[in-house]
C-alpha positions as CSV (number, residue, x, y, z in Angstrom):
1,X,17.8,5.2,-2.0
2,X,15.0,3.5,0.6
3,X,13.7,1.0,-1.3
4,X,14.2,-1.9,0.0
5,X,11.3,-4.5,-2.0
6,X,10.7,-5.1,-5.9
7,X,6.9,-6.0,-6.6
8,X,7.7,-8.1,-9.8
9,X,5.3,-8.5,-12.4
10,X,5.7,-12.0,-13.3
11,X,2.3,-11.7,-15.1
12,X,0.7,-8.6,-17.2
13,X,-2.6,-10.8,-17.4
14,X,-5.4,-11.2,-15.2
15,X,-8.6,-13.7,-14.8
16,X,-10.7,-10.8,-13.0
17,X,-11.5,-7.8,-14.1
18,X,-12.0,-6.0,-11.1
19,X,-13.4,-2.2,-12.2
20,X,-10.9,0.0,-9.8
21,X,-8.4,-2.0,-10.8
22,X,-5.3,0.6,-12.0
23,X,-3.2,-1.9,-13.9
24,X,-6.4,-2.4,-15.9
25,X,-9.1,0.3,-15.7
26,X,-8.0,3.3,-14.7
27,X,-6.4,4.8,-18.2
28,X,-2.8,3.0,-18.9
29,X,-3.0,0.5,-21.2
30,X,0.7,-0.2,-21.6
31,X,0.3,-3.9,-20.1
32,X,-1.2,-4.6,-23.4
33,X,2.6,-4.3,-25.2
34,X,3.6,-6.3,-22.1
35,X,4.6,-10.2,-21.8
36,X,2.3,-12.3,-20.4
37,X,4.9,-13.9,-18.0
38,X,8.1,-12.7,-17.0
39,X,10.8,-14.6,-18.8
40,X,14.4,-16.5,-17.2
41,X,15.9,-13.2,-18.9
42,X,14.7,-10.6,-16.9
43,X,14.8,-13.1,-13.5
44,X,18.4,-13.5,-14.0
45,X,19.0,-9.7,-14.8
46,X,16.8,-9.0,-11.5
47,X,18.6,-11.6,-9.3
48,X,22.3,-9.7,-10.6
49,X,21.3,-6.0,-10.7
50,X,20.0,-7.1,-7.0
51,X,22.7,-8.4,-5.8
52,X,24.5,-5.6,-7.0
53,X,21.8,-3.1,-5.4
54,X,22.5,-4.6,-1.5
55,X,26.3,-4.9,-2.1
56,X,26.5,-0.9,-2.8
57,X,24.1,0.0,0.0
58,X,24.9,-2.6,2.3
59,X,21.1,-3.9,2.5
60,X,20.4,-6.2,5.5
61,X,16.8,-7.5,4.3
62,X,15.3,-7.2,1.5
63,X,11.7,-8.3,0.2
64,X,10.5,-10.2,-3.4
65,X,6.6,-9.2,-4.0
66,X,5.5,-11.3,-6.7
67,X,2.4,-9.7,-8.3
68,X,0.6,-9.3,-11.7
69,X,-2.4,-9.2,-13.1
70,X,-2.4,-12.2,-11.1
71,X,1.2,-14.0,-10.3
72,X,-0.9,-17.4,-10.2
73,X,-1.3,-17.6,-13.8
74,X,2.6,-18.1,-14.0
75,X,4.0,-22.0,-13.6
76,X,5.2,-23.3,-9.9
77,X,8.2,-23.8,-11.8
78,X,8.9,-20.1,-11.7
79,X,8.8,-19.7,-8.0
80,X,10.8,-22.9,-7.6
81,X,13.3,-21.3,-9.8
82,X,13.5,-18.1,-8.4
83,X,13.8,-18.6,-4.8
84,X,16.8,-21.6,-6.3
85,X,18.6,-18.5,-7.7
86,X,17.9,-16.5,-4.7
87,X,19.4,-18.9,-2.1
88,X,22.3,-19.3,-5.0
89,X,23.5,-15.2,-4.1
90,X,23.0,-15.7,-0.9
91,X,26.6,-17.4,-0.6
92,X,27.8,-13.9,-1.5
93,X,25.9,-12.0,0.4
94,X,26.4,-13.0,4.4
95,X,24.3,-11.6,6.7
96,X,20.9,-10.6,4.6
97,X,17.8,-12.1,5.3
98,X,15.0,-12.0,2.2
99,X,11.4,-11.9,2.4
100,X,9.4,-13.1,-0.3
101,X,5.4,-12.7,-0.5
102,X,2.7,-13.1,-3.2
103,X,0.0,-10.8,-3.5
104,X,-3.2,-13.2,-5.2
105,X,-6.9,-12.8,-6.0
106,X,-7.3,-16.1,-3.9
107,X,-9.3,-17.6,-7.5
108,X,-6.8,-20.3,-8.0
109,X,-5.3,-20.8,-4.8
110,X,-5.3,-24.3,-3.7
111,X,-4.5,-27.4,-1.5
112,X,-0.5,-27.4,-4.3
113,X,0.0,-23.6,-4.2
114,X,-0.5,-23.2,-0.4
115,X,2.2,-26.6,-0.5
116,X,4.9,-24.7,-2.5
117,X,4.5,-21.9,-0.9
118,X,5.1,-23.4,2.9
119,X,8.0,-25.2,1.2
120,X,9.5,-22.2,-0.4
121,X,8.9,-19.9,2.2
122,X,6.6,-17.5,0.5
123,X,4.2,-15.7,2.3
124,X,0.7,-15.2,0.8
125,X,-1.7,-12.6,0.9
126,X,-5.4,-12.4,-0.7
127,X,-7.9,-9.8,-2.0
128,X,-10.7,-9.3,-0.7
129,X,-13.7,-6.8,-0.6
130,X,-15.4,-7.8,2.5
131,X,-18.4,-9.3,2.7
132,X,-20.2,-10.8,-1.1
133,X,-21.7,-8.0,-1.5
134,X,-19.3,-5.8,-1.6
135,X,-16.5,-8.1,-3.5
136,X,-19.0,-8.9,-6.3
137,X,-19.9,-5.3,-7.0
138,X,-16.3,-4.8,-8.1
139,X,-14.0,-7.9,-8.3
140,X,-15.7,-9.9,-11.3
141,X,-14.2,-12.1,-14.2
142,X,-14.0,-11.2,-17.4
143,X,-17.6,-12.6,-18.1
144,X,-19.0,-10.2,-15.1
145,X,-19.6,-12.9,-12.4
146,X,-18.2,-12.6,-8.4
147,X,-15.8,-14.4,-7.6
148,X,-16.6,-14.3,-3.5
149,X,-17.4,-17.3,-3.2
150,X,-14.2,-19.1,-4.6
151,X,-12.4,-16.6,-2.8
152,X,-14.0,-17.4,0.6
153,X,-13.3,-20.8,0.6
154,X,-9.1,-20.0,-0.4
155,X,-9.1,-17.8,2.5
156,X,-10.5,-20.8,4.7
157,X,-8.4,-23.3,3.2
158,X,-5.1,-20.8,3.6
159,X,-6.4,-20.5,7.1
160,X,-6.5,-24.0,8.1
161,X,-3.2,-24.8,5.8
162,X,-0.9,-21.7,7.1
163,X,-2.7,-20.8,10.6
164,X,-3.1,-17.2,8.8
165,X,-5.0,-15.6,6.2
166,X,-4.1,-11.9,5.3
167,X,-6.0,-9.7,3.6
168,X,-5.9,-6.6,1.1
169,X,-9.1,-4.9,1.0
170,X,-10.4,-2.2,-1.1
171,X,-12.5,-0.2,1.0
172,X,-16.0,0.4,-0.5
173,X,-18.3,2.9,1.1
174,X,-21.5,1.7,0.4
175,X,-20.8,-1.4,2.5
176,X,-20.6,-0.9,6.1
177,X,-18.3,-1.0,8.3
178,X,-19.8,-3.4,10.9
179,X,-20.8,-6.0,7.8
180,X,-17.4,-6.2,6.4
181,X,-15.6,-6.3,10.0
182,X,-18.6,-9.2,10.8
183,X,-17.4,-10.8,7.0
184,X,-13.5,-10.8,8.4
185,X,-14.1,-12.3,11.7
186,X,-15.7,-15.0,9.7
187,X,-13.5,-15.9,7.4
188,X,-11.3,-15.8,11.0
189,X,-9.1,-13.4,9.0
190,X,-5.4,-12.7,10.9
191,X,-4.7,-9.1,9.3
192,X,-6.1,-7.0,7.2
193,X,-5.2,-4.1,5.0
194,X,-7.7,-1.7,3.9
195,X,-6.7,0.2,1.0
196,X,-8.6,3.3,0.4
197,X,-9.2,3.9,-3.3
198,X,-6.9,5.3,-5.9
199,X,-8.2,8.6,-7.3
200,X,-6.8,11.5,-8.4
201,X,-7.9,15.1,-8.2
202,X,-9.0,14.6,-12.4
203,X,-11.4,11.4,-11.4
204,X,-12.1,11.4,-7.7
205,X,-16.0,10.7,-7.3
206,X,-16.7,11.8,-4.2
207,X,-17.7,15.5,-2.7
208,X,-14.1,16.6,-1.0
209,X,-15.5,18.9,1.6
210,X,-18.0,16.2,3.0
211,X,-15.8,12.8,4.9
212,X,-17.6,9.9,3.7
213,X,-14.1,8.1,3.6
214,X,-13.6,9.1,7.4
215,X,-16.9,8.6,8.4
216,X,-16.6,5.1,7.2
217,X,-13.2,4.6,8.9
218,X,-14.0,6.3,12.2
219,X,-17.4,3.7,12.9
220,X,-14.6,1.1,11.7
221,X,-12.4,1.6,14.3
222,X,-14.4,1.8,16.9
223,X,-15.5,-1.3,15.8
224,X,-12.3,-2.5,15.7
225,X,-11.1,-1.3,18.7
226,X,-13.7,-2.5,21.2
227,X,-12.7,-6.2,19.9
228,X,-11.0,-7.9,22.4
229,X,-10.4,-10.3,19.9
230,X,-9.6,-8.0,17.5
231,X,-7.8,-8.7,14.1
232,X,-4.7,-6.1,12.9
233,X,-5.5,-3.5,10.7
234,X,-1.9,-1.7,9.5
235,X,-3.7,1.6,9.0
236,X,-5.5,1.8,12.6
237,X,-1.9,0.5,14.5
238,X,0.2,3.2,11.7
239,X,-2.1,6.1,13.1
240,X,-1.8,5.1,17.0
241,X,2.1,4.3,16.8
242,X,2.3,7.8,14.7
243,X,0.1,9.7,17.6
244,X,2.2,7.9,20.1
245,X,5.9,8.9,18.3
246,X,6.5,4.5,18.2
247,X,8.8,4.3,14.8
248,X,7.5,1.7,12.9
249,X,10.1,-1.0,10.3
250,X,6.6,-1.4,8.2
251,X,7.0,-1.3,4.7
252,X,5.4,2.0,2.8
253,X,4.9,2.9,-0.5
254,X,7.8,4.8,-1.6
255,X,10.1,1.5,0.0
256,X,9.1,-1.0,-3.0
257,X,10.2,-0.4,-6.8
258,X,8.8,-2.0,-9.5
259,X,9.8,-4.5,-12.0
260,X,7.4,-5.0,-15.0
261,X,7.6,-8.3,-17.0
262,X,9.4,-7.2,-19.8
263,X,11.8,-5.9,-17.2
264,X,10.9,-1.9,-17.1
265,X,11.8,-0.3,-13.9
266,X,8.9,1.7,-12.5
267,X,7.9,3.5,-9.2
268,X,5.2,2.2,-7.5
269,X,1.9,1.4,-10.2
270,X,-0.9,2.7,-8.1
271,X,0.5,5.8,-10.0
272,X,-0.8,4.2,-13.2
273,X,-4.4,6.2,-12.3
274,X,-2.5,9.7,-12.9
275,X,-2.5,8.5,-16.8
276,X,-1.6,6.4,-19.5
277,X,2.6,6.1,-19.7
278,X,2.7,7.9,-16.3
279,X,5.0,5.4,-14.3
280,X,6.9,4.6,-17.6
281,X,11.1,5.9,-16.8
282,X,12.5,4.1,-20.0
283,X,14.7,2.1,-18.2
284,X,15.0,-1.9,-18.3
285,X,17.0,-4.0,-15.6
286,X,18.8,-5.6,-18.4
287,X,20.2,-2.2,-19.5
288,X,20.1,-0.5,-16.2
289,X,20.8,-0.5,-12.6
290,X,18.0,-0.7,-9.9
291,X,19.5,2.7,-8.4
292,X,18.9,5.2,-11.6
293,X,15.4,5.1,-11.0
294,X,16.7,8.4,-8.4
295,X,17.4,10.0,-11.6
296,X,14.5,10.0,-13.3
297,X,12.4,13.2,-12.3
298,X,9.4,10.6,-11.0
299,X,12.1,8.8,-9.6
300,X,13.1,11.6,-7.9
301,X,10.2,12.9,-6.3
302,X,8.9,9.3,-5.0
303,X,12.2,8.2,-3.3
304,X,14.5,11.0,-2.1
305,X,12.6,12.4,1.0
306,X,8.6,12.3,-1.0
307,X,7.4,13.4,2.2
308,X,9.3,17.2,2.4
309,X,8.4,17.8,-1.3
310,X,5.0,18.5,-0.2
311,X,2.2,21.5,-1.4
312,X,2.9,24.5,1.3
313,X,-1.1,23.7,2.6
314,X,0.6,19.9,3.7
315,X,3.7,21.9,5.0
316,X,2.5,23.9,7.4
317,X,-0.2,21.3,8.4
318,X,-0.1,20.6,12.8
319,X,-0.9,17.2,11.4
320,X,2.0,16.6,8.3
321,X,3.5,14.4,10.6
322,X,0.9,11.8,11.2
323,X,-0.8,11.5,7.5
324,X,2.6,12.3,5.5
325,X,0.2,14.1,3.0
326,X,-0.8,11.5,1.8
327,X,-0.3,8.8,-0.7
328,X,1.3,10.2,-3.4
329,X,-1.4,9.1,-6.0
330,X,-4.0,11.0,-4.2
331,X,-2.5,14.4,-4.8
332,X,-2.2,14.4,-8.4
333,X,-3.7,16.1,-10.8
334,X,-3.0,17.2,-14.4
335,X,-2.5,20.8,-14.1
336,X,0.1,20.9,-11.6
337,X,1.1,17.3,-10.3
338,X,1.6,16.9,-7.3
339,X,1.7,20.2,-6.0
340,X,-1.7,19.5,-4.1
341,X,-3.0,18.4,-1.1
342,X,-4.9,15.0,-0.7
343,X,-8.1,14.5,-2.8
344,X,-8.8,12.8,1.0
345,X,-7.7,15.8,3.0
346,X,-10.8,16.4,4.9
347,X,-10.5,13.0,5.5
348,X,-7.2,12.2,6.9
349,X,-8.0,15.2,9.1
350,X,-11.5,13.7,11.0
351,X,-9.7,10.4,11.1
352,X,-6.5,11.5,13.0
353,X,-8.7,13.3,15.4
354,X,-10.3,10.8,16.1
355,X,-7.7,8.4,17.1
356,X,-6.1,11.1,18.8
357,X,-9.0,11.4,21.1
358,X,-9.0,7.4,21.7
359,X,-5.5,7.8,23.1
360,X,-6.1,10.8,24.7
361,X,-8.9,8.7,26.3
362,X,-6.7,5.9,27.2
363,X,-3.5,8.1,29.0
364,X,-5.6,10.8,30.5
365,X,-3.1,11.6,33.0
366,X,0.0,11.7,29.6
367,X,-2.7,14.6,27.8
368,X,-2.2,16.4,31.0
369,X,1.3,16.3,31.6
370,X,2.2,16.5,28.4
371,X,-0.7,19.1,27.6
372,X,-1.2,17.9,24.5
373,X,-4.0,19.8,22.6
374,X,-7.3,17.6,21.0
375,X,-7.2,18.2,17.6
376,X,-10.4,20.3,16.3
377,X,-10.4,19.0,12.6
378,X,-13.1,22.3,11.8
379,X,-10.1,24.6,13.1
380,X,-7.5,23.4,10.7
381,X,-9.6,22.9,7.8
382,X,-10.1,26.8,8.7
383,X,-6.6,27.1,8.9
384,X,-5.4,25.5,6.0
385,X,-8.5,26.7,3.5
386,X,-6.9,30.5,4.2
387,X,-3.4,29.7,2.5
388,X,-3.5,30.5,-0.9
389,X,-0.2,29.3,-2.3
390,X,0.8,25.9,-2.3
391,X,4.2,25.3,-3.5
392,X,6.3,23.3,-2.8
393,X,9.0,24.7,0.1
394,X,10.9,22.0,1.4
395,X,12.3,24.1,4.2
396,X,8.9,25.5,5.7
397,X,8.7,26.4,9.2
398,X,6.9,23.3,11.0
399,X,4.3,24.0,13.7
400,X,6.3,22.3,16.9
401,X,4.1,19.4,17.7
402,X,1.4,19.0,20.1
403,X,0.7,15.3,19.5
404,X,2.8,12.6,22.1
405,X,6.8,11.8,22.4
406,X,5.2,8.6,24.5
407,X,5.8,5.3,23.4
408,X,3.8,3.1,25.6
409,X,1.9,0.9,23.5
410,X,-2.0,0.7,23.7
C-alpha cells in the first residue's frame, strides 16, 4: 500500500457554495446523507486503525489532513482532542513522525484559530482563486455574495502570525495570469498550489483540440521563472524536477485516503466529479481496516500501480514519465471508465515542451552532452492521434526517454 495520509472530512457542510466544487456541485449529492460533523466514535476508530496500519506497513511518517466541507465549522475542541489522541498512540509507535494540515476557505480564520494551530502544530492552507474578480466569480456564500475580502484579510493574518501563507488556487483561465500572479504577490503568499479544474470527458467545457489551459500556464510560468523573489508553485517545481530526474517526496493524489464524517473509507474525493456515489466503496472505518480499500475495484486501480494502468495512447507517449497520464479524474468518461487520455492531454504536452525548452536554455552544454531532443508538441500529437486502440496495457514497450538524467537544481 502506498498511501501515507488521511484526508478527514470532519465537517460535511460548507459556509460557501463554490460552483465548481466536486463535493457539492458536480453531480454527487451523497453529502446530504452524511452527519454534519465527525463523531468521537469515528475519531477513535480512525486512531486505532491508523496505528494498526502504521505498524503493519512500517510507516515512518503519516499525515492527517483536516478537510470538509469547511473544517473550521467544527469546534476547536475537536482538534485538541484529536491531537491528544494521536500523541497518546505515539508511545506505541517510536520513530514515527506525524504531520497535521488543515485546508480551509479562510472565511472563519481568525487569531484564535491561528493560535490554536500554532499550539497544536497544525499547518493551515487557504483556498484563494487569485484576484477579487476571479475569486468572487465562483467562491460565493449561499446568498451569492463573494468571499474575497474576508479571505484576503485571513491570508494577511496568517502571514503575519505564522510567517507563511500557503494557498490553493483553482485556475480560472478567464483571468490573466499576470493579474493572478500579482494578486498573490500582493498577498505575500509563500506557496501557491495551482489546481487544474476537475472535469471528465463527459463535462469538459473547453475544446480539447485547443490548449487554453496550457497557454494560461505557460504565461504564468514565464512570469514566475523571471521573478527573483518568486513564491513556490509545486506544479512547476514538479515538472522541472521530473525533467531533471529529481525524485520528489511530496504527496501525490494516490497517497491520500479519505475518511468521510460517517467513517466511510474512500479514494480521493475529486473523483466525485465522475458521478453520484462514484467514490463509495462500502467500507467503513468502524468495521474495516484501512488497507481493505485495495480490495475494491476503484481502490485497486487507485492505489496499486496507478501510473501503469494507462490507456494505450498514454503508454506509448514519450512524455509518459513526466505527465503520468494526468490526474485520474481527468481520464474518466461514462463509456469506458478511466481508459482514456486526460482531457488536458494536448495542454500537458504543450506545457511540458515549454518547460523543457527553458530547462535546455539553462543547460545548453548538458543538452549537447546528453543529446537531449527538444520536445515537438505537434509531432507528438500527430503520433498519438494515429494510435487507434486505447487499451490498458501495463506491459507495453516503453519508448526510450530523451530527457536528462542529471539532478542539477534550477
